[in-house]
C-alpha positions in Angstrom: 0.7 -30.3 20.6 3.5 -31.9 17.8 0.1 -32.5 16.2 -1.7 -29.2 17.0 1.0 -27.9 15.7 1.2 -29.7 12.7 -1.8 -28.8 11.4 -1.8 -25.4 12.0 1.5 -25.5 9.6 -1.1 -27.5 7.2 -3.9 -25.2 7.6 -1.7 -22.3 6.6 -1.2 -23.9 3.3 -4.9 -23.7 2.3 -4.2 -20.4 0.3 -7.5 -18.5 -0.4 -6.1 -16.7 -3.4 -5.6 -19.6 -5.0 -9.0 -21.5 -4.6 -10.7 -18.0 -5.7 -8.2 -17.8 -8.6 -9.7 -21.4 -9.6 -13.1 -20.2 -9.4 -12.4 -17.5 -11.6 -10.4 -19.0 -13.7 -7.1 -17.0 -12.6 -4.2 -18.3 -11.8 -3.0 -15.5 -9.4 0.2 -17.0 -9.6 1.0 -15.7 -13.2 -0.6 -12.2 -13.1 1.1 -9.1 -11.6 3.0 -9.6 -8.5 2.2 -13.6 -8.7 1.6 -13.8 -4.6 -1.5 -15.5 -3.4 -2.8 -12.8 -1.3 -5.6 -10.7 -1.1 -4.0 -7.8 -2.5 -3.1 -9.2 -6.1 -6.3 -11.3 -5.6 -8.2 -7.9 -5.6 -5.8 -6.3 -8.4 -6.2 -8.9 -11.0 -9.7 -10.5 -10.0 -11.4 -7.4 -8.2 -12.9 -6.2 -4.8 -15.0 -9.5 -3.8 -11.9 -11.6 -5.2 -9.5 -9.5 -1.9 -12.3 -9.4 0.4 -13.1 -13.1 0.0 -9.4 -13.9 0.3 -8.6 -11.5 2.9 -11.6 -13.4 5.3 -10.5 -16.9 4.3 -6.5 -16.3 5.4 -7.9 -14.6 8.5 -10.5 -16.9 9.7 -7.4 -19.6 9.3 -5.4 -17.8 11.4 -7.7 -16.8 13.8 -9.6 -20.6 13.8 -5.7 -22.5 14.7 -5.8 -19.5 18.0 -8.9 -20.7 18.8 -8.1 -24.9 18.1 -5.1 -23.9 20.9 -7.5 -22.3 23.2 -10.3 -25.3 23.2 -7.6 -27.8 23.7 -6.1 -25.9 26.3 -2.7 -25.5 25.4 -0.6 -22.8 27.4 -0.9 -19.2 25.2 3.1 -19.4 24.1 1.8 -23.1 22.5 -1.2 -21.1 21.2 1.0 -18.5 19.9 3.0 -21.2 18.5 0.0 -22.0 16.4 -0.2 -19.4 15.1 3.3 -18.8 13.7 3.0 -22.1 12.3 -0.2 -21.1 10.6 1.0 -18.0 9.2 4.4 -20.3 7.8 1.6 -22.3 6.0 0.7 -19.3 4.4 4.0 -17.9 3.3 5.8 -20.7 2.7 3.0 -24.0 1.8 5.0 -27.3 1.0 2.5 -28.0 -2.2 3.5 -25.1 -4.0 7.4 -25.2 -3.3 7.1 -22.4 -0.9 5.5 -19.8 -2.6 2.4 -18.3 -0.6 1.0 -15.6 0.2 3.1 -12.7 2.3 1.2 -13.0 5.6 -0.8 -10.0 5.9 -4.0 -11.5 6.4 -3.1 -14.6 8.3 -1.0 -12.2 10.5 -3.9 -10.3 11.4 -6.7 -12.7 11.8 -4.2 -14.7 14.7 -3.0 -11.5 16.5 -7.0 -10.4 16.6 -7.8 -13.5 18.6 -4.3 -14.5 20.4 -4.0 -10.6 21.2 -6.8 -8.6 21.1 -5.4 -5.4 23.1 -2.2 -5.1 21.0 -4.1 -5.4 17.8 -6.1 -2.8 18.6 -2.9 -0.6 19.0 -1.2 -2.0 15.7 -4.5 -1.0 13.6 -5.1 2.3 15.5 -0.9 3.2 14.3 -1.6 1.9 11.0 -4.5 4.7 10.7 -2.7 7.4 12.6 0.3 7.0 10.4 -1.6 6.0 6.9 -2.6 9.8 5.6 1.0 11.3 6.4 3.1 8.3 4.9 0.5 7.2 2.0 1.7 3.8 1.3 -0.2 0.9 3.3 3.3 -1.2 2.9 5.8 1.5 4.8 2.4 2.0 6.9 2.6 -1.0 8.1 6.3 -1.0 9.1 5.0 1.5 11.8 2.0 -0.8 13.0 3.9 -4.0 13.0 6.4 -1.5 15.2 3.8 -0.6 17.9 3.4 -4.4 17.9 6.5 -5.2 19.2 6.8 -2.8 21.1 3.7 -3.5 22.8 4.7 -6.7 23.0 7.9 -5.9 25.0 5.9 -3.2 27.6 2.8 -5.7 27.8 5.4 -8.3 29.6 4.2 -10.4 27.2 7.6 -11.3 25.7 7.2 -15.3 27.0 4.1 -15.6 25.1 3.7 -13.5 22.3 7.5 -14.4 20.8 6.2 -16.4 18.1 4.2 -13.3 16.8 7.8 -11.6 16.9 9.1 -13.8 14.8 5.6 -13.9 12.0 6.3 -10.4 12.1 10.4 -10.7 10.8 9.6 -13.6 8.2 6.5 -11.3 7.1 8.9 -8.5 6.8 11.5 -10.5 4.6 8.8 -11.8 2.9 7.5 -7.7 1.8 11.3 -6.9 1.2 11.0 -5.7 -2.2 7.6 -4.4 -1.9 9.2 -1.9 1.1 12.5 -0.9 -1.0 9.8 -0.3 -3.9 7.4 1.9 -1.9 10.2 3.8 0.4 11.9 4.9 -3.2 8.5 6.2 -4.6 7.1 7.9 -1.9 11.0 9.2 -1.0 12.7 9.4 -4.4 15.4 11.8 -3.1 16.0 9.8 0.2 
């Protein structure tokens, strides 16, 4: 199991945006937000870069969940693998901990790990988006729905790693959340 967890972290270190940037001759760490994620790749290089980066980062997390289940580990151990692939994406050792912000990796892990809770998160996101008009702020509602779903479903023993991933992802998004909140609600 330890080897599986180590592999999960190392797989998370495969930052699709870095490779897409290399392919296009762009160092995304030096552009706009400097983030090695789908959003920055799309903003700098274009829609194809966004799609490729999102898909690559989501698939690596789904692959880690698949591998853990294939190896017949307990669901909590598979979820820890999901957390570690996200940690590898957020904090890649080879880039001194400066990776992406983890949304696509989180989506890939949760879609495969807990499809019913992912569906709740997805629905809440699209219900709130027209009212909040900020993907970053709407993400807060969607992730809160996911956390509430964990508690209501009684899946805390097997889903606590995804709750921990949410905390890490929100910490990585702290600046974006503050900026989005001040833009959306300037008098607050």
